[in-house]
PDB file of N, CA, C and O in Angstrom:
ATOM      1  N   MET A   1     -29.782 -28.088  92.781  1.00  0.00           N
ATOM      2  CA  MET A   1     -29.772 -29.456  92.298  1.00  0.00           C
ATOM      3  C   MET A   1     -28.911 -29.539  91.033  1.00  0.00           C
ATOM      4  O   MET A   1     -29.020 -28.706  90.133  1.00  0.00           O
ATOM      5  N   SER A   2     -28.066 -30.550  90.988  1.00  0.00           N
ATOM      6  CA  SER A   2     -27.160 -30.733  89.858  1.00  0.00           C
ATOM      7  C   SER A   2     -27.883 -31.368  88.674  1.00  0.00           C
ATOM      8  O   SER A   2     -28.667 -32.302  88.838  1.00  0.00           O
ATOM      9  N   ASP A   3     -27.613 -30.857  87.504  1.00  0.00           N
ATOM     10  CA  ASP A   3     -28.109 -31.421  86.249  1.00  0.00           C
ATOM     11  C   ASP A   3     -26.856 -31.908  85.511  1.00  0.00           C
ATOM     12  O   ASP A   3     -26.071 -31.079  85.051  1.00  0.00           O
ATOM     13  N   PRO A   4     -26.642 -33.223  85.383  1.00  0.00           N
ATOM     14  CA  PRO A   4     -25.389 -33.727  84.830  1.00  0.00           C
ATOM     15  C   PRO A   4     -25.100 -33.319  83.388  1.00  0.00           C
ATOM     16  O   PRO A   4     -23.965 -33.455  82.933  1.00  0.00           O
ATOM     17  N   VAL A   5     -26.085 -32.828  82.668  1.00  0.00           N
ATOM     18  CA  VAL A   5     -25.862 -32.385  81.295  1.00  0.00           C
ATOM     19  C   VAL A   5     -25.633 -30.881  81.236  1.00  0.00           C
ATOM     20  O   VAL A   5     -24.644 -30.429  80.659  1.00  0.00           O
ATOM     21  N   ASN A   6     -26.523 -30.114  81.818  1.00  0.00           N
ATOM     22  CA  ASN A   6     -26.475 -28.658  81.693  1.00  0.00           C
ATOM     23  C   ASN A   6     -25.705 -27.944  82.797  1.00  0.00           C
ATOM     24  O   ASN A   6     -25.138 -26.877  82.560  1.00  0.00           O
ATOM     25  N   ARG A   7     -25.675 -28.500  83.970  1.00  0.00           N
ATOM     26  CA  ARG A   7     -24.993 -27.857  85.097  1.00  0.00           C
ATOM     27  C   ARG A   7     -24.433 -28.899  86.059  1.00  0.00           C
ATOM     28  O   ARG A   7     -24.897 -29.007  87.194  1.00  0.00           O
ATOM     29  N   PRO A   8     -23.421 -29.682  85.605  1.00  0.00           N
ATOM     30  CA  PRO A   8     -22.829 -30.678  86.492  1.00  0.00           C
ATOM     31  C   PRO A   8     -22.251 -30.024  87.750  1.00  0.00           C
ATOM     32  O   PRO A   8     -21.854 -28.859  87.727  1.00  0.00           O
ATOM     33  N   ALA A   9     -22.211 -30.770  88.823  1.00  0.00           N
ATOM     34  CA  ALA A   9     -21.744 -30.237  90.103  1.00  0.00           C
ATOM     35  C   ALA A   9     -20.344 -29.644  89.995  1.00  0.00           C
ATOM     36  O   ALA A   9     -20.073 -28.601  90.590  1.00  0.00           O
ATOM     37  N   HIS A  10     -19.437 -30.297  89.237  1.00  0.00           N
ATOM     38  CA  HIS A  10     -18.071 -29.775  89.150  1.00  0.00           C
ATOM     39  C   HIS A  10     -17.990 -28.505  88.297  1.00  0.00           C
ATOM     40  O   HIS A  10     -16.937 -27.869  88.262  1.00  0.00           O
ATOM     41  N   TYR A  11     -19.050 -28.126  87.622  1.00  0.00           N
ATOM     42  CA  TYR A  11     -19.095 -26.842  86.917  1.00  0.00           C
ATOM     43  C   TYR A  11     -19.439 -25.709  87.877  1.00  0.00           C
ATOM     44  O   TYR A  11     -19.121 -24.549  87.616  1.00  0.00           O
ATOM     45  N   LEU A  12     -20.079 -26.043  88.969  1.00  0.00           N
ATOM     46  CA  LEU A  12     -20.643 -25.034  89.863  1.00  0.00           C
ATOM     47  C   LEU A  12     -19.855 -24.863  91.160  1.00  0.00           C
ATOM     48  O   LEU A  12     -20.238 -24.049  92.001  1.00  0.00           O
ATOM     49  N   GLY A  13     -18.770 -25.606  91.341  1.00  0.00           N
ATOM     50  CA  GLY A  13     -18.093 -25.624  92.628  1.00  0.00           C
ATOM     51  C   GLY A  13     -16.979 -24.635  92.826  1.00  0.00           C
ATOM     52  O   GLY A  13     -16.381 -24.617  93.901  1.00  0.00           O
ATOM     53  N   HIS A  14     -16.664 -23.804  91.846  1.00  0.00           N
ATOM     54  CA  HIS A  14     -15.559 -22.856  92.007  1.00  0.00           C
ATOM     55  C   HIS A  14     -15.914 -21.824  93.071  1.00  0.00           C
ATOM     56  O   HIS A  14     -17.044 -21.337  93.104  1.00  0.00           O
ATOM     57  N   PRO A  15     -14.962 -21.484  93.943  1.00  0.00           N
ATOM     58  CA  PRO A  15     -15.247 -20.532  95.019  1.00  0.00           C
ATOM     59  C   PRO A  15     -15.740 -19.154  94.547  1.00  0.00           C
ATOM     60  O   PRO A  15     -16.395 -18.434  95.300  1.00  0.00           O
ATOM     61  N   SER A  16     -15.425 -18.802  93.314  1.00  0.00           N
ATOM     62  CA  SER A  16     -15.851 -17.495  92.797  1.00  0.00           C
ATOM     63  C   SER A  16     -17.355 -17.447  92.549  1.00  0.00           C
ATOM     64  O   SER A  16     -17.950 -16.371  92.494  1.00  0.00           O
ATOM     65  N   GLY A  17     -17.966 -18.632  92.399  1.00  0.00           N
ATOM     66  CA  GLY A  17     -19.378 -18.688  92.049  1.00  0.00           C
ATOM     67  C   GLY A  17     -19.627 -18.521  90.564  1.00  0.00           C
ATOM     68  O   GLY A  17     -20.767 -18.613  90.107  1.00  0.00           O
ATOM     69  N   ILE A  18     -18.570 -18.278  89.810  1.00  0.00           N
ATOM     70  CA  ILE A  18     -18.673 -18.097  88.363  1.00  0.00           C
ATOM     71  C   ILE A  18     -18.546 -19.465  87.707  1.00  0.00           C
ATOM     72  O   ILE A  18     -17.740 -20.293  88.133  1.00  0.00           O
ATOM     73  N   GLU A  19     -19.328 -19.694  86.689  1.00  0.00           N
ATOM     74  CA  GLU A  19     -19.195 -20.921  85.921  1.00  0.00           C
ATOM     75  C   GLU A  19     -18.077 -20.724  84.895  1.00  0.00           C
ATOM     76  O   GLU A  19     -17.996 -19.677  84.253  1.00  0.00           O
ATOM     77  N   CYS A  20     -17.242 -21.703  84.749  1.00  0.00           N
ATOM     78  CA  CYS A  20     -16.055 -21.621  83.894  1.00  0.00           C
ATOM     79  C   CYS A  20     -16.376 -21.141  82.475  1.00  0.00           C
ATOM     80  O   CYS A  20     -15.616 -20.359  81.905  1.00  0.00           O
ATOM     81  N   ILE A  21     -17.470 -21.591  81.910  1.00  0.00           N
ATOM     82  CA  ILE A  21     -17.806 -21.242  80.529  1.00  0.00           C
ATOM     83  C   ILE A  21     -18.003 -19.730  80.354  1.00  0.00           C
ATOM     84  O   ILE A  21     -17.821 -19.201  79.257  1.00  0.00           O
ATOM     85  N   GLU A  22     -18.370 -19.047  81.427  1.00  0.00           N
ATOM     86  CA  GLU A  22     -18.545 -17.596  81.347  1.00  0.00           C
ATOM     87  C   GLU A  22     -17.237 -16.894  80.984  1.00  0.00           C
ATOM     88  O   GLU A  22     -17.249 -15.806  80.408  1.00  0.00           O
ATOM     89  N   VAL A  23     -16.127 -17.513  81.319  1.00  0.00           N
ATOM     90  CA  VAL A  23     -14.809 -16.962  80.995  1.00  0.00           C
ATOM     91  C   VAL A  23     -14.282 -17.563  79.691  1.00  0.00           C
ATOM     92  O   VAL A  23     -13.835 -16.835  78.804  1.00  0.00           O
ATOM     93  N   THR A  24     -14.335 -18.886  79.578  1.00  0.00           N
ATOM     94  CA  THR A  24     -13.662 -19.554  78.464  1.00  0.00           C
ATOM     95  C   THR A  24     -14.330 -19.360  77.114  1.00  0.00           C
ATOM     96  O   THR A  24     -13.682 -19.536  76.082  1.00  0.00           O
ATOM     97  N   GLU A  25     -15.606 -19.001  77.093  1.00  0.00           N
ATOM     98  CA  GLU A  25     -16.255 -18.802  75.797  1.00  0.00           C
ATOM     99  C   GLU A  25     -15.703 -17.587  75.062  1.00  0.00           C
ATOM    100  O   GLU A  25     -16.022 -17.374  73.892  1.00  0.00           O
ATOM    101  N   HIS A  26     -14.882 -16.790  75.735  1.00  0.00           N
ATOM    102  CA  HIS A  26     -14.260 -15.618  75.109  1.00  0.00           C
ATOM    103  C   HIS A  26     -12.840 -15.905  74.637  1.00  0.00           C
ATOM    104  O   HIS A  26     -12.122 -14.997  74.218  1.00  0.00           O
ATOM    105  N   MET A  27     -12.439 -17.170  74.708  1.00  0.00           N
ATOM    106  CA  MET A  27     -11.083 -17.573  74.322  1.00  0.00           C
ATOM    107  C   MET A  27     -11.169 -18.511  73.128  1.00  0.00           C
ATOM    108  O   MET A  27     -12.248 -18.985  72.773  1.00  0.00           O
ATOM    109  N   GLY A  28     -10.045 -18.769  72.526  1.00  0.00           N
ATOM    110  CA  GLY A  28      -9.989 -19.803  71.504  1.00  0.00           C
ATOM    111  C   GLY A  28     -10.161 -21.175  72.142  1.00  0.00           C
ATOM    112  O   GLY A  28     -10.164 -21.308  73.365  1.00  0.00           O
ATOM    113  N   PHE A  29     -10.302 -22.191  71.298  1.00  0.00           N
ATOM    114  CA  PHE A  29     -10.599 -23.540  71.776  1.00  0.00           C
ATOM    115  C   PHE A  29      -9.536 -24.071  72.737  1.00  0.00           C
ATOM    116  O   PHE A  29      -9.865 -24.477  73.852  1.00  0.00           O
ATOM    117  N   CYS A  30      -8.285 -24.074  72.329  1.00  0.00           N
ATOM    118  CA  CYS A  30      -7.237 -24.675  73.156  1.00  0.00           C
ATOM    119  C   CYS A  30      -7.011 -23.900  74.448  1.00  0.00           C
ATOM    120  O   CYS A  30      -6.877 -24.507  75.511  1.00  0.00           O
ATOM    121  N   LEU A  31      -6.967 -22.590  74.380  1.00  0.00           N
ATOM    122  CA  LEU A  31      -6.798 -21.804  75.605  1.00  0.00           C
ATOM    123  C   LEU A  31      -7.989 -21.982  76.537  1.00  0.00           C
ATOM    124  O   LEU A  31      -7.824 -22.113  77.750  1.00  0.00           O
ATOM    125  N   GLY A  32      -9.170 -21.988  75.973  1.00  0.00           N
ATOM    126  CA  GLY A  32     -10.366 -22.185  76.782  1.00  0.00           C
ATOM    127  C   GLY A  32     -10.368 -23.524  77.483  1.00  0.00           C
ATOM    128  O   GLY A  32     -10.735 -23.616  78.655  1.00  0.00           O
ATOM    129  N   ASN A  33      -9.954 -24.576  76.766  1.00  0.00           N
ATOM    130  CA  ASN A  33      -9.902 -25.892  77.391  1.00  0.00           C
ATOM    131  C   ASN A  33      -8.833 -25.961  78.463  1.00  0.00           C
ATOM    132  O   ASN A  33      -9.048 -26.575  79.508  1.00  0.00           O
ATOM    133  N   ALA A  34      -7.676 -25.340  78.225  1.00  0.00           N
ATOM    134  CA  ALA A  34      -6.631 -25.326  79.250  1.00  0.00           C
ATOM    135  C   ALA A  34      -7.149 -24.653  80.521  1.00  0.00           C
ATOM    136  O   ALA A  34      -6.961 -25.170  81.622  1.00  0.00           O
ATOM    137  N   VAL A  35      -7.789 -23.519  80.370  1.00  0.00           N
ATOM    138  CA  VAL A  35      -8.346 -22.809  81.528  1.00  0.00           C
ATOM    139  C   VAL A  35      -9.408 -23.672  82.207  1.00  0.00           C
ATOM    140  O   VAL A  35      -9.463 -23.739  83.435  1.00  0.00           O
ATOM    141  N   LYS A  36     -10.239 -24.321  81.422  1.00  0.00           N
ATOM    142  CA  LYS A  36     -11.292 -25.182  81.975  1.00  0.00           C
ATOM    143  C   LYS A  36     -10.699 -26.263  82.868  1.00  0.00           C
ATOM    144  O   LYS A  36     -11.182 -26.486  83.978  1.00  0.00           O
ATOM    145  N   TYR A  37      -9.659 -26.933  82.392  1.00  0.00           N
ATOM    146  CA  TYR A  37      -9.067 -28.002  83.186  1.00  0.00           C
ATOM    147  C   TYR A  37      -8.375 -27.468  84.433  1.00  0.00           C
ATOM    148  O   TYR A  37      -8.420 -28.109  85.483  1.00  0.00           O
ATOM    149  N   ILE A  38      -7.741 -26.313  84.337  1.00  0.00           N
ATOM    150  CA  ILE A  38      -7.125 -25.702  85.524  1.00  0.00           C
ATOM    151  C   ILE A  38      -8.210 -25.287  86.509  1.00  0.00           C
ATOM    152  O   ILE A  38      -8.110 -25.551  87.707  1.00  0.00           O
ATOM    153  N   TRP A  39      -9.239 -24.639  85.996  1.00  0.00           N
ATOM    154  CA  TRP A  39     -10.341 -24.117  86.807  1.00  0.00           C
ATOM    155  C   TRP A  39     -10.987 -25.211  87.657  1.00  0.00           C
ATOM    156  O   TRP A  39     -11.294 -25.004  88.831  1.00  0.00           O
ATOM    157  N   ARG A  40     -11.186 -26.379  87.040  1.00  0.00           N
ATOM    158  CA  ARG A  40     -11.937 -27.443  87.700  1.00  0.00           C
ATOM    159  C   ARG A  40     -11.057 -28.525  88.302  1.00  0.00           C
ATOM    160  O   ARG A  40     -11.572 -29.535  88.783  1.00  0.00           O
ATOM    161  N   ALA A  41      -9.736 -28.340  88.285  1.00  0.00           N
ATOM    162  CA  ALA A  41      -8.825 -29.397  88.730  1.00  0.00           C
ATOM    163  C   ALA A  41      -9.124 -29.883  90.143  1.00  0.00           C
ATOM    164  O   ALA A  41      -9.094 -31.089  90.386  1.00  0.00           O
ATOM    165  N   ASP A  42      -9.402 -29.016  91.050  1.00  0.00           N
ATOM    166  CA  ASP A  42      -9.649 -29.427  92.429  1.00  0.00           C
ATOM    167  C   ASP A  42     -11.117 -29.722  92.708  1.00  0.00           C
ATOM    168  O   ASP A  42     -11.487 -29.995  93.850  1.00  0.00           O
ATOM    169  N   LEU A  43     -11.944 -29.672  91.691  1.00  0.00           N
ATOM    170  CA  LEU A  43     -13.374 -29.925  91.874  1.00  0.00           C
ATOM    171  C   LEU A  43     -13.766 -31.328  91.419  1.00  0.00           C
ATOM    172  O   LEU A  43     -14.913 -31.743  91.586  1.00  0.00           O
ATOM    173  N   LYS A  44     -12.817 -32.049  90.848  1.00  0.00           N
ATOM    174  CA  LYS A  44     -13.071 -33.405  90.375  1.00  0.00           C
ATOM    175  C   LYS A  44     -12.110 -34.348  91.083  1.00  0.00           C
ATOM    176  O   LYS A  44     -11.318 -33.913  91.918  1.00  0.00           O
ATOM    177  N   SER A  45     -12.172 -35.622  90.763  1.00  0.00           N
ATOM    178  CA  SER A  45     -11.431 -36.618  91.526  1.00  0.00           C
ATOM    179  C   SER A  45      -9.923 -36.647  91.265  1.00  0.00           C
ATOM    180  O   SER A  45      -9.165 -36.980  92.176  1.00  0.00           O
ATOM    181  N   ASP A  46      -9.466 -36.316  90.074  1.00  0.00           N
ATOM    182  CA  ASP A  46      -8.046 -36.455  89.742  1.00  0.00           C
ATOM    183  C   ASP A  46      -7.479 -35.134  89.239  1.00  0.00           C
ATOM    184  O   ASP A  46      -7.459 -34.873  88.036  1.00  0.00           O
ATOM    185  N   ALA A  47      -7.022 -34.309  90.167  1.00  0.00           N
ATOM    186  CA  ALA A  47      -6.504 -32.987  89.817  1.00  0.00           C
ATOM    187  C   ALA A  47      -5.279 -33.078  88.914  1.00  0.00           C
ATOM    188  O   ALA A  47      -5.134 -32.274  87.993  1.00  0.00           O
ATOM    189  N   ILE A  48      -4.411 -34.029  89.160  1.00  0.00           N
ATOM    190  CA  ILE A  48      -3.190 -34.149  88.349  1.00  0.00           C
ATOM    191  C   ILE A  48      -3.545 -34.454  86.902  1.00  0.00           C
ATOM    192  O   ILE A  48      -2.941 -33.890  85.990  1.00  0.00           O
ATOM    193  N   GLU A  49      -4.504 -35.329  86.675  1.00  0.00           N
ATOM    194  CA  GLU A  49      -4.918 -35.633  85.305  1.00  0.00           C
ATOM    195  C   GLU A  49      -5.462 -34.389  84.615  1.00  0.00           C
ATOM    196  O   GLU A  49      -5.151 -34.137  83.451  1.00  0.00           O
ATOM    197  N   ASP A  50      -6.268 -33.613  85.322  1.00  0.00           N
ATOM    198  CA  ASP A  50      -6.806 -32.391  84.724  1.00  0.00           C
ATOM    199  C   ASP A  50      -5.691 -31.391  84.421  1.00  0.00           C
ATOM    200  O   ASP A  50      -5.731 -30.725  83.387  1.00  0.00           O
ATOM    201  N   LEU A  51      -4.710 -31.277  85.294  1.00  0.00           N
ATOM    202  CA  LEU A  51      -3.594 -30.365  85.038  1.00  0.00           C
ATOM    203  C   LEU A  51      -2.759 -30.843  83.852  1.00  0.00           C
ATOM    204  O   LEU A  51      -2.268 -30.025  83.074  1.00  0.00           O
ATOM    205  N   GLU A  52      -2.592 -32.153  83.707  1.00  0.00           N
ATOM    206  CA  GLU A  52      -1.885 -32.692  82.533  1.00  0.00           C
ATOM    207  C   GLU A  52      -2.651 -32.403  81.250  1.00  0.00           C
ATOM    208  O   GLU A  52      -2.045 -32.121  80.216  1.00  0.00           O
ATOM    209  N   LYS A  53      -3.971 -32.469  81.309  1.00  0.00           N
ATOM    210  CA  LYS A  53      -4.788 -32.118  80.138  1.00  0.00           C
ATOM    211  C   LYS A  53      -4.608 -30.642  79.797  1.00  0.00           C
ATOM    212  O   LYS A  53      -4.523 -30.282  78.623  1.00  0.00           O
ATOM    213  N   ALA A  54      -4.551 -29.793  80.809  1.00  0.00           N
ATOM    214  CA  ALA A  54      -4.338 -28.358  80.572  1.00  0.00           C
ATOM    215  C   ALA A  54      -3.003 -28.125  79.873  1.00  0.00           C
ATOM    216  O   ALA A  54      -2.918 -27.336  78.932  1.00  0.00           O
ATOM    217  N   VAL A  55      -1.966 -28.810  80.332  1.00  0.00           N
ATOM    218  CA  VAL A  55      -0.645 -28.688  79.697  1.00  0.00           C
ATOM    219  C   VAL A  55      -0.712 -29.142  78.251  1.00  0.00           C
ATOM    220  O   VAL A  55      -0.107 -28.512  77.383  1.00  0.00           O
ATOM    221  N   TRP A  56      -1.438 -30.228  77.969  1.00  0.00           N
ATOM    222  CA  TRP A  56      -1.569 -30.733  76.605  1.00  0.00           C
ATOM    223  C   TRP A  56      -2.175 -29.660  75.702  1.00  0.00           C
ATOM    224  O   TRP A  56      -1.678 -29.415  74.603  1.00  0.00           O
ATOM    225  N   TYR A  57      -3.249 -29.022  76.169  1.00  0.00           N
ATOM    226  CA  TYR A  57      -3.893 -27.970  75.373  1.00  0.00           C
ATOM    227  C   TYR A  57      -2.992 -26.754  75.222  1.00  0.00           C
ATOM    228  O   TYR A  57      -2.983 -26.129  74.162  1.00  0.00           O
ATOM    229  N   LEU A  58      -2.239 -26.404  76.250  1.00  0.00           N
ATOM    230  CA  LEU A  58      -1.318 -25.270  76.145  1.00  0.00           C
ATOM    231  C   LEU A  58      -0.219 -25.561  75.122  1.00  0.00           C
ATOM    232  O   LEU A  58       0.129 -24.693  74.322  1.00  0.00           O
ATOM    233  N   LYS A  59       0.320 -26.765  75.144  1.00  0.00           N
ATOM    234  CA  LYS A  59       1.353 -27.123  74.161  1.00  0.00           C
ATOM    235  C   LYS A  59       0.790 -27.069  72.739  1.00  0.00           C
ATOM    236  O   LYS A  59       1.471 -26.622  71.816  1.00  0.00           O
ATOM    237  N   ARG A  60      -0.421 -27.513  72.570  1.00  0.00           N
ATOM    238  CA  ARG A  60      -1.050 -27.475  71.247  1.00  0.00           C
ATOM    239  C   ARG A  60      -1.246 -26.032  70.786  1.00  0.00           C
ATOM    240  O   ARG A  60      -1.015 -25.719  69.618  1.00  0.00           O
ATOM    241  N   GLU A  61      -1.667 -25.159  71.687  1.00  0.00           N
ATOM    242  CA  GLU A  61      -1.843 -23.744  71.354  1.00  0.00           C
ATOM    243  C   GLU A  61      -0.515 -23.089  71.005  1.00  0.00           C
ATOM    244  O   GLU A  61      -0.438 -22.299  70.064  1.00  0.00           O
ATOM    245  N   ILE A  62       0.527 -23.414  71.757  1.00  0.00           N
ATOM    246  CA  ILE A  62       1.855 -22.866  71.466  1.00  0.00           C
ATOM    247  C   ILE A  62       2.320 -23.319  70.091  1.00  0.00           C
ATOM    248  O   ILE A  62       2.839 -22.513  69.318  1.00  0.00           O
ATOM    249  N   ALA A  63       2.143 -24.589  69.777  1.00  0.00           N
ATOM    250  CA  ALA A  63       2.540 -25.104  68.456  1.00  0.00           C
ATOM    251  C   ALA A  63       1.774 -24.400  67.347  1.00  0.00           C
ATOM    252  O   ALA A  63       2.351 -24.041  66.321  1.00  0.00           O
ATOM    253  N   ARG A  64       0.473 -24.202  67.552  1.00  0.00           N
ATOM    254  CA  ARG A  64      -0.343 -23.515  66.534  1.00  0.00           C
ATOM    255  C   ARG A  64       0.149 -22.091  66.323  1.00  0.00           C
ATOM    256  O   ARG A  64       0.246 -21.622  65.189  1.00  0.00           O
ATOM    257  N   ARG A  65       0.454 -21.415  67.403  1.00  0.00           N
ATOM    258  CA  ARG A  65       0.920 -20.028  67.276  1.00  0.00           C
ATOM    259  C   ARG A  65       2.295 -19.950  66.631  1.00  0.00           C
ATOM    260  O   ARG A  65       2.580 -19.005  65.895  1.00  0.00           O
ATOM    261  N   ARG A  66       3.134 -20.913  66.893  1.00  0.00           N
ATOM    262  CA  ARG A  66       4.450 -20.923  66.237  1.00  0.00           C
ATOM    263  C   ARG A  66       4.293 -21.060  64.727  1.00  0.00           C
ATOM    264  O   ARG A  66       4.987 -20.385  63.966  1.00  0.00           O
ATOM    265  N   VAL A  67       3.395 -21.921  64.296  1.00  0.00           N
ATOM    266  CA  VAL A  67       3.134 -22.090  62.857  1.00  0.00           C
ATOM    267  C   VAL A  67       2.573 -20.794  62.286  1.00  0.00           C
ATOM    268  O   VAL A  67       3.007 -20.342  61.226  1.00  0.00           O
ATOM    269  N   ASP A  68       1.614 -20.197  62.981  1.00  0.00           N
ATOM    270  CA  ASP A  68       1.033 -18.930  62.516  1.00  0.00           C
ATOM    271  C   ASP A  68       2.099 -17.849  62.395  1.00  0.00           C
ATOM    272  O   ASP A  68       2.121 -17.107  61.414  1.00  0.00           O
ATOM    273  N   ASN A  69       2.978 -17.755  63.380  1.00  0.00           N
ATOM    274  CA  ASN A  69       4.048 -16.755  63.336  1.00  0.00           C
ATOM    275  C   ASN A  69       5.013 -17.038  62.196  1.00  0.00           C
ATOM    276  O   ASN A  69       5.454 -16.115  61.510  1.00  0.00           O
ATOM    277  N   TRP A  70       5.344 -18.309  61.989  1.00  0.00           N
ATOM    278  CA  TRP A  70       6.233 -18.673  60.897  1.00  0.00           C
ATOM    279  C   TRP A  70       5.604 -18.303  59.564  1.00  0.00           C
ATOM    280  O   TRP A  70       6.268 -17.722  58.706  1.00  0.00           O
ATOM    281  N   ASP A  71       4.326 -18.634  59.381  1.00  0.00           N
ATOM    282  CA  ASP A  71       3.616 -18.296  58.141  1.00  0.00           C
ATOM    283  C   ASP A  71       3.607 -16.793  57.921  1.00  0.00           C
ATOM    284  O   ASP A  71       3.845 -16.324  56.807  1.00  0.00           O
ATOM    285  N   ARG A  72       3.332 -16.033  58.978  1.00  0.00           N
ATOM    286  CA  ARG A  72       3.294 -14.585  58.864  1.00  0.00           C
ATOM    287  C   ARG A  72       4.661 -14.027  58.486  1.00  0.00           C
ATOM    288  O   ARG A  72       4.759 -13.115  57.665  1.00  0.00           O
ATOM    289  N   ASN A  73       5.710 -14.572  59.082  1.00  0.00           N
ATOM    290  CA  ASN A  73       7.073 -14.127  58.768  1.00  0.00           C
ATOM    291  C   ASN A  73       7.437 -14.441  57.321  1.00  0.00           C
ATOM    292  O   ASN A  73       8.136 -13.655  56.681  1.00  0.00           O
ATOM    293  N   GLN A  74       6.979 -15.572  56.794  1.00  0.00           N
ATOM    294  CA  GLN A  74       7.250 -15.934  55.419  1.00  0.00           C
ATOM    295  C   GLN A  74       6.603 -14.946  54.451  1.00  0.00           C
ATOM    296  O   GLN A  74       7.204 -14.570  53.444  1.00  0.00           O
ATOM    297  N   VAL A  75       5.396 -14.535  54.757  1.00  0.00           N
ATOM    298  CA  VAL A  75       4.671 -13.573  53.905  1.00  0.00           C
ATOM    299  C   VAL A  75       5.375 -12.222  53.950  1.00  0.00           C
ATOM    300  O   VAL A  75       5.527 -11.564  52.921  1.00  0.00           O
ATOM    301  N   GLU A  76       5.804 -11.808  55.140  1.00  0.00           N
ATOM    302  CA  GLU A  76       6.467 -10.506  55.284  1.00  0.00           C
ATOM    303  C   GLU A  76       7.798 -10.457  54.554  1.00  0.00           C
ATOM    304  O   GLU A  76       8.207  -9.396  54.083  1.00  0.00           O
ATOM    305  N   GLU A  77       8.478 -11.590  54.455  1.00  0.00           N
ATOM    306  CA  GLU A  77       9.788 -11.626  53.791  1.00  0.00           C
ATOM    307  C   GLU A  77       9.664 -11.566  52.266  1.00  0.00           C
ATOM    308  O   GLU A  77      10.642 -11.265  51.582  1.00  0.00           O
ATOM    309  N   GLN A  78       8.484 -11.846  51.732  1.00  0.00           N
ATOM    310  CA  GLN A  78       8.328 -11.873  50.280  1.00  0.00           C
ATOM    311  C   GLN A  78       8.218 -10.501  49.699  1.00  0.00           C
ATOM    312  O   GLN A  78       8.081 -10.354  48.484  1.00  0.00           O
TER     313      GLN A  78
END
């Protein structure tokens, strides 16, 4: 039986039988969310929207890492 708060149906429908959070809780926020949207894309009504959300989170993670790398390079040059 689906519990819309604790165990929504689209959380439980992956063919692996694994719940997405079991994987994503070991990642940072943006990567975890990107994986979440990819993982559940075909389990909800609008797969394209979920894939676009995943891309949004991936772009945000890439931007964050670029800033981190730039900051690190600045410190190393000093």
